[in-house]
Phi, psi and omega in degrees: 000139178277165179293317181273124183228167172248128183252121179242116181242128178233126182233144178231127175245122176259099186264149175255123177240124186301326183274329189247003184081224182261138176237137176260131175240120180253137177235136180222133179225132174231117184218155173287154179206187180230143182238142167208159180240126182212132176052042177080008182238144176262133179237135175233126180244136178202163179241145172244139179239128181276180185296342179263006179082010179277140187256139168240122177271134184238145174226127173254127178239127177250118183266164180299330182275015178071017173278137177245129177241136177237122177248135177241134179220129179138226180300328172245137178227128178194161173226100184258135180239128180241116179218123186309131177081004181239151175249126180236158181232155175209162171262122182257107183267126178236170177297344183259004180127183181250155179231146172271122185238137176235138177238126175250109187278122178270322183213138180219099184251125181234128176239122183242118178242181181294322184241004183204141173237130178239135178231131174232126182231127172248129183206161172258147185240131172244141176237125182049045176068017177242134176305134183241310181194163168263139189228154172220131177234134177239128180237127177238124178245119182236149177295140176266000000 
């Protein structure tokens, strides 16, 4: 894998709304990033810029035990850990306040190749101890 990469993130939230039934919310981000491998772990760094020009720096860490960690620092701050069969919690700080968020990872599939890394994570999301949505995130990191 080269140092310069393209990060493609696609996320799906299947939310339950009492009045409207189920709603699907899809999020997609494609940004340049940087990759490095250190001490048996893969690291991907990239930035997201919101509509007001505020920056959130992101780090994806893939560990040898197939655990995926996503850290956000900036306008949004969080440290999310995805490990199959485990429930983890984090404080998700936003410009509008903070939320207690829990993720229970059902499936965490990681494929690492010479020029591409693919991550697929299925998890349930709780916000402030209330079920919020079932989620799927797909991350593709490719050499530029």
